[in-house]
C-alpha positions as CSV (number, residue, x, y, z in Angstrom):
1,M,76.9,-63.1,-22.0
2,F,74.5,-66.0,-23.1
3,G,73.5,-66.4,-26.6
4,K,69.9,-66.6,-28.0
5,P,68.4,-69.8,-27.3
6,S,68.3,-72.3,-30.3
7,R,65.0,-73.2,-32.1
8,T,65.1,-76.6,-30.1
9,G,65.5,-74.7,-26.6
10,R,62.9,-72.6,-27.8
11,T,60.6,-75.3,-28.8
12,L,61.1,-77.1,-25.3
13,Q,60.2,-74.2,-23.6
14,Y,57.0,-74.0,-25.5
15,V,56.3,-77.7,-24.9
16,A,56.9,-77.2,-20.9
17,L,54.8,-74.1,-20.9
18,A,52.0,-75.6,-22.7
19,G,52.4,-78.6,-20.3
20,Y,52.0,-76.2,-17.5
21,L,48.9,-74.8,-18.7
22,I,47.2,-77.9,-19.5
23,F,48.2,-79.0,-15.6
24,L,46.6,-76.1,-14.3
25,G,43.6,-75.8,-16.6
26,F,42.6,-79.6,-16.8
27,P,40.7,-79.4,-13.5
28,L,38.7,-76.2,-14.6
29,I,37.9,-78.1,-17.7
30,W,36.7,-81.3,-16.1
31,L,34.6,-79.0,-13.6
32,L,33.2,-77.6,-16.5
33,S,32.3,-80.9,-17.9
34,T,31.0,-82.5,-14.7
35,A,28.6,-79.4,-14.4
36,F,26.8,-80.4,-17.6
37,K,26.6,-84.2,-17.0
38,P,23.4,-85.8,-16.3
39,P,23.1,-88.5,-13.0
40,R,23.7,-91.3,-15.5
41,E,27.1,-90.1,-17.0
42,L,28.4,-89.3,-13.7
43,V,28.6,-92.6,-12.5
44,R,29.7,-94.0,-15.9
45,L,32.8,-96.8,-15.4
46,H,34.5,-94.8,-18.2
47,P,34.0,-91.0,-18.1
48,T,34.1,-88.8,-21.1
49,L,35.5,-85.4,-21.0
50,I,32.6,-84.1,-23.5
51,P,29.0,-84.7,-22.2
52,T,27.0,-87.0,-24.3
53,N,23.6,-85.5,-23.2
54,P,24.4,-82.1,-22.0
55,T,22.0,-80.6,-19.3
56,L,21.2,-77.5,-17.3
57,Q,19.5,-79.1,-14.4
58,N,22.8,-79.4,-12.3
59,F,22.9,-75.4,-12.2
60,V,18.9,-75.2,-11.7
61,Q,19.2,-77.5,-8.4
62,A,22.4,-75.8,-7.1
63,F,20.4,-72.4,-7.3
64,T,16.9,-73.9,-6.2
65,E,18.0,-76.1,-3.5
66,Q,20.8,-74.2,-1.8
67,E,20.0,-70.6,-2.1
68,L,23.5,-70.2,-4.1
69,G,22.5,-66.6,-5.3
70,R,21.9,-65.3,-1.8
71,A,25.1,-66.9,-0.5
72,A,27.0,-65.6,-3.5
73,L,25.6,-62.0,-2.6
74,N,27.0,-62.6,1.1
75,S,30.4,-63.7,-0.1
76,L,30.7,-60.9,-2.6
77,Q,29.8,-58.2,0.4
78,V,32.3,-59.7,2.7
79,S,35.2,-60.0,0.4
80,L,34.5,-56.4,-1.2
81,A,34.4,-55.0,2.4
82,S,37.5,-57.3,3.7
83,A,39.5,-55.9,0.5
84,V,38.8,-52.4,0.8
85,L,39.6,-52.3,4.5
86,T,42.6,-54.1,4.0
87,V,43.9,-51.8,1.7
88,L,42.8,-48.7,3.9
89,V,44.8,-50.2,6.7
90,A,47.8,-51.5,4.9
91,M,48.5,-48.6,2.8
92,P,49.7,-46.1,5.2
93,A,51.1,-49.0,7.7
94,S,53.4,-50.3,5.0
95,Y,54.7,-46.6,4.3
96,A,55.5,-46.2,7.9
97,L,57.4,-49.8,7.8
98,A,59.4,-48.9,4.6
99,R,60.4,-45.2,5.1
100,F,60.6,-45.1,8.8
101,R,63.1,-48.2,9.3
102,S,64.0,-48.9,13.2
103,K,64.7,-52.0,15.3
104,L,60.9,-51.6,16.4
105,G,59.5,-51.5,13.0
106,T,61.8,-54.6,12.3
107,V,60.5,-56.4,15.3
108,A,57.1,-55.5,14.5
109,L,57.2,-56.8,10.8
110,G,58.7,-60.0,11.8
111,W,56.0,-60.6,14.7
112,V,53.2,-59.9,11.9
113,L,54.4,-62.6,9.6
114,L,55.2,-65.0,12.4
115,S,51.5,-64.7,13.5
116,Q,50.8,-66.3,9.9
117,L,52.1,-69.4,11.3
118,F,49.5,-69.9,14.0
119,P,47.2,-72.7,13.0
120,F,43.6,-71.8,12.5
121,V,42.3,-74.4,14.9
122,L,44.4,-72.7,17.5
123,L,42.8,-69.5,17.3
124,I,39.2,-70.1,16.5
125,I,37.8,-70.7,20.2
126,P,39.4,-67.6,21.5
127,I,38.4,-65.4,18.4
128,F,34.8,-66.9,18.7
129,L,34.5,-66.1,22.3
130,V,35.7,-62.5,21.9
131,L,33.3,-61.8,18.8
132,R,30.4,-63.1,20.8
133,Q,31.3,-61.0,23.9
134,V,31.2,-57.7,21.8
135,G,28.1,-58.9,19.9
136,L,29.9,-59.7,16.4
137,A,29.3,-63.3,16.4
138,N,27.2,-64.7,13.6
139,T,27.2,-61.4,11.7
140,H,29.1,-60.6,8.3
141,A,30.8,-57.4,10.4
142,G,32.7,-59.8,12.6
143,L,33.8,-62.3,9.5
144,V,35.0,-59.0,7.7
145,L,37.1,-58.0,10.9
146,I,38.4,-61.5,10.9
147,Y,39.2,-61.6,7.1
148,V,41.0,-58.1,7.4
149,V,43.1,-59.1,10.4
150,W,44.3,-62.4,8.6
151,A,45.2,-60.8,5.6
152,L,47.0,-57.5,6.9
153,P,50.2,-59.6,7.6
154,F,50.9,-60.7,4.2
155,A,49.3,-57.2,2.8
156,L,51.9,-55.2,4.9
157,W,54.8,-57.3,3.8
158,M,54.0,-57.0,0.2
159,L,52.9,-53.3,0.2
160,Q,56.0,-52.3,1.9
161,G,58.2,-53.9,-0.8
162,F,56.3,-51.8,-3.2
163,V,57.2,-48.7,-1.5
164,R,60.7,-49.4,-1.0
165,N,60.8,-49.5,-4.9
166,I,59.4,-45.6,-5.1
167,P,62.6,-43.6,-5.4
168,R,62.9,-41.1,-2.4
169,E,64.1,-38.5,-4.9
170,L,60.4,-38.0,-6.0
171,E,59.2,-37.4,-2.4
172,E,62.1,-34.9,-1.7
173,A,61.4,-33.2,-5.1
174,A,57.7,-32.7,-4.2
175,S,58.8,-31.6,-0.6
176,V,61.2,-29.1,-2.4
177,D,58.2,-27.5,-4.3
178,G,56.6,-26.9,-1.3
179,A,54.2,-30.0,-0.7
180,T,53.4,-31.1,2.7
181,R,54.0,-34.8,3.9
182,A,50.0,-35.4,3.5
183,Q,50.3,-34.1,-0.5
184,V,53.3,-36.1,-1.0
185,L,51.6,-39.1,-0.1
186,R,48.3,-38.5,-1.8
187,R,49.7,-37.0,-4.9
188,V,53.0,-39.0,-5.7
189,V,53.5,-42.2,-3.5
190,F,49.9,-43.3,-3.4
191,P,49.2,-43.1,-7.6
192,L,52.7,-44.9,-7.8
193,L,51.5,-47.6,-5.2
194,A,48.4,-48.4,-7.5
195,P,49.9,-51.7,-8.7
196,G,50.6,-52.7,-5.2
197,L,47.0,-51.5,-3.8
198,V,45.5,-53.8,-6.8
199,A,47.7,-56.7,-5.9
200,T,47.0,-56.2,-2.3
201,A,43.1,-56.0,-3.1
202,L,43.1,-59.0,-5.4
203,F,44.7,-61.0,-2.9
204,S,42.3,-60.0,0.2
205,F,39.3,-60.4,-2.0
206,I,40.3,-63.9,-3.3
207,S,41.3,-65.2,0.2
208,A,38.1,-64.0,1.6
209,W,36.1,-65.3,-1.1
210,N,37.5,-68.8,-0.8
211,E,37.6,-68.8,3.0
212,F,35.5,-71.7,4.6
213,F,36.7,-72.4,8.1
214,F,36.1,-69.2,9.7
215,A,32.8,-68.6,8.0
216,L,31.4,-72.1,9.0
217,V,32.2,-71.8,12.9
218,L,31.3,-68.1,13.2
219,I,28.0,-67.9,11.0
220,K,25.3,-70.0,12.2
221,T,22.1,-68.4,10.2
222,P,21.6,-70.0,6.6
223,E,20.6,-66.6,5.3
224,L,24.1,-65.3,6.2
225,A,25.9,-68.5,5.1
226,T,29.0,-67.4,2.4
227,L,29.3,-69.4,-0.9
228,P,31.9,-72.2,0.4
229,V,29.4,-72.9,3.3
230,A,26.7,-73.2,1.1
231,L,28.4,-75.4,-1.3
232,A,29.6,-77.7,1.3
233,R,25.9,-78.6,1.9
234,F,25.9,-80.6,-1.4
235,V,28.3,-83.1,0.5
236,G,26.0,-85.6,3.0
237,I,26.7,-86.7,6.4
238,E,28.3,-90.1,5.0
239,G,30.4,-88.1,2.7
240,T,28.6,-88.7,-0.4
241,A,28.6,-85.7,-2.6
242,R,26.1,-84.8,-5.2
243,L,28.5,-84.1,-7.9
244,G,26.5,-82.4,-10.4
245,P,25.2,-79.6,-8.4
246,L,28.4,-79.3,-6.6
247,A,30.1,-79.1,-10.0
248,A,27.8,-76.4,-11.4
249,G,27.8,-74.5,-8.0
250,S,31.7,-74.6,-7.8
251,L,32.2,-73.6,-11.4
252,L,29.9,-70.5,-10.9
253,A,31.9,-69.7,-7.6
254,T,35.0,-69.5,-9.7
255,L,33.6,-66.5,-12.0
256,P,33.5,-63.6,-9.6
257,S,37.4,-64.1,-8.8
258,L,38.2,-64.2,-12.6
259,I,36.0,-61.4,-13.2
260,F,37.4,-59.1,-10.5
261,F,41.1,-60.2,-11.6
262,A,40.3,-59.2,-15.5
263,F,38.7,-56.1,-14.4
264,M,41.9,-55.3,-12.3
265,Q,44.8,-56.7,-13.9
266,R,45.6,-53.6,-16.1
267,R,46.3,-51.8,-13.2
268,L,49.1,-54.7,-12.2
269,S,51.7,-53.3,-14.6
270,S,54.7,-52.2,-12.7
271,G,55.6,-49.9,-15.4
272,S,54.2,-46.8,-13.9
273,L,57.6,-45.4,-12.7
274,A,59.0,-45.6,-16.1
275,G,60.8,-42.1,-16.7
276,A,59.6,-40.7,-13.3
277,V,63.3,-40.4,-12.2
278,K,65.8,-39.0,-15.0
279,G,69.1,-40.9,-14.7
């Protein structure tokens, strides 16, 4: 048995935790600072963290020049649709993988995970040709389809782990009480699977919200562009970036993910099984 940590050990833990938080938070703080700086402060030889003359002009330029509002709405629609469809497909499939174990299921899960190793560049041309043949190129529907297929392997792997943690005794007890398989899934399994479903939805939403490469290749109409593609337009042909508007747009692009996570994080608690099975 390990004893309680000493006061020095606890202090070192807090110091390490504070350093890690600073390491994670400093880029966001610097992004916030850059978004409010006027052009002259951005080219200073010795930049400061706090803007000397803060301005909102960068935000105005970000919205008026590249129509970030429309791009954000496009990203929101695509990300929400991708998250919902990924959860709906992964939910029954992960249950089957976890409860009905077989060599075929093991091979299928291994192949699903192996598919994540394929590089984007290797797949983008075949994907584009297939989508063009079925009329889904340059559409949000085609982009959602790609995002769902790309998120499913990790979603299946993650959800089947949650399913395996649900005691079989709960399902057997419901079956003894006369519940059908569909009723067991709807009334017992899926409610207890809520933390896993929320985690899967968060992963799918954030992945689709931040994705750039597929959106750049598949979407050609400016009015259909997603937010990462619109932000890339602040970088010129020669690689010169307009730091002020780019920082302002990037700052606004992080807000939906943070809001979505804050709204959903209460359901991430894995304590919903507490007391479900008596010892």
